[in-house]
C-alpha positions, 0 to 999 in steps of 0.5 A: 589673553593667553598664557605662554607655556614653557616646558621643562627639559625634564618634562620633555623627557617625561613625554618622550618616555611615556610615548616610547612606553606607549608606542612598545606596550600598545602600538603606534596608533595609541601612540598617536592618541596619546601624543595628540592627549597630551598636545590637547593639555598643552593647549589648554593650559595657554588658555585656562591654567587655573580651571578645573580639571586643573588643581593644586597639588597638595600637600606638600606643594600647593603652588604647584597644580596638575591637569590629568591628560584627557584621553578620548573624553576620560582622564587619563593616567598621566598627569601634567605638573605645572606651576604658574607665573602669574605676573608673566602669565607663564606657565611651567610645565615641571613634569608628565607623571603617572597619577598612581605616583606620589607626585609630590615626591617628584616634584620636590624642590621644583616649586621655584625653580626654572629649567 
């Protein structure tokens, strides 16, 4: 049984910002590749949001998970940050963040919030 994926407004803004940066920096071809990679990662969350390579965000938020966006078979520089509502079988995508960032700092306070 599939999970429903909900993308918060902050995550949508993150996706737009990453794609805009990619377009400005690397051009339209790379934007297309990265858009597909993000979409594929979101689809993966529909089918199996708890499997590898998804992993908990530790510390300080073990209830928050991250899934690296894979581009051409390799982990990209960004990760989808999400939490699960296991009762309702809903994946709530909170952010799309660069993996070099302090991910916990950028999702503090979002562990139990809906958007």
